[in-house]
N, C-alpha and C positions, 0 to 999 in steps of 0.2 A: 479601373482606377477609383471611379467613383461607387462601381461595386464593392469596390476592395474597405474604401476609407468605410462604406454603411456599413459593412458587416463587423471594424473591427467596432468601431461605436456599437454596434450591435452585443456583441460579445466581450467589452469590456459593461454593458453595461447590466450585463448578469449581475454581475459582485454589488450591484444594489437594490439585487429585485427585490420580492417578498417570498418567505417562504409557499413553494404550491403548495400544502398542502401535512397535517401532524403525524400523519399516516402514513408510509408509502402503503402502494399498488402491490399484487403480486407481480406485475412489471413493472413495477420503482424497484421491489428485493430483489429480482433478477437480474434489472440494472445493473443493482451496487452488487452484488454479490458476483456481477460477472468481471466489474472491476477489478473489484481484492483476489481472487485468482489472474486477473493481469497484473496482479500488484501494483497499479495506480492508486493515489493516495488523496482522499480532497478533504474538506476543511468542514461543509457543509453540507451534507448531503442531500437539500429538499436543494441548491443552488448545484451540487450537479445534475441532479434527474432537472433543472430548465432548464440545464445548459443542454444536456442532451436532445430534448425537446427540441432546441433552438438549431440544434446539429440539423434536425430532418428538419423544421424549420426551411432553413437556407437552403438544402436536397431539393427540396420541391419544390422554387423558389428554381433553382437551375445555377445555385454557387458552383462551382470546381471543387470535389474534395479539399486540395490542396489549400485554395484561398479560408474553406474553412481549418482547415489545419492551424493556416499561420494567426487568423482573426485568438483562436484560443490558445496559444505560443503566446501570440501578444499580452495575452490577457494574463498566464500563468505564466513566468517567467522559468515558475523554475520542474516546464510541463516541458517532459526531454520530445520529440519526435516523433520519437516509436513509439512511447506512451499513446501521447496525440493522437497518433493516426491508432493505434489501438484505441483511444475512447471516440474519435467518431464512428472507429464498424463498430464495436459495442452500441451507440448510438442507433445506429441504423441495421443491425441484426433486430432488439428487443428494440425500437418503438416506432421503428420506419423502414420491414422491411423492402418495402413496393420501391423504394428509393435506392434500392445496393443493382450491379448494372452489370446483368451475366455477360460475361467478356466470353463466352461461347464455344467453352471449355468445356463441360462441363455435360452439355446437351450433345446432344447426338449431332454427326458434321452436314450439310444446307448443300454438302454436293455432293452429288455419283460420282461414281465411281469408273 
C-alpha cells in the first residue's frame, strides 16, 4: 500500500516537473511518434517524455505494471485503461526494453519431448 501511495505521488509530481529538454532526441521523437500512432494525445511533449522515463524507473524498482498504470490514470483522469497500458508498453519498448519480461512464448521451449 505504501509503495502504491508513493507511486501515485511521484506520478502526480510529473505535472509540475520542468521540461526535460528543449529538443527531443531521436529516441524521444520515436516515443512521441509511437504515442501518436497509438492515438494517445498529450498536452506537453516534454512531460510525456518525463513520464515515460519515470515509468521505466518504476519498472526498474520492481513496481508491477498495474500499479504504474493506476498511477498514470490517477494523474490523467481522461486516460483510458487501454491507452494507459499502451503508454506503459510504448515507454518500456522505447526507453527501457531491458525491463520487458518475456513470458516464454516467443522463445524455444525449455522442456524436451
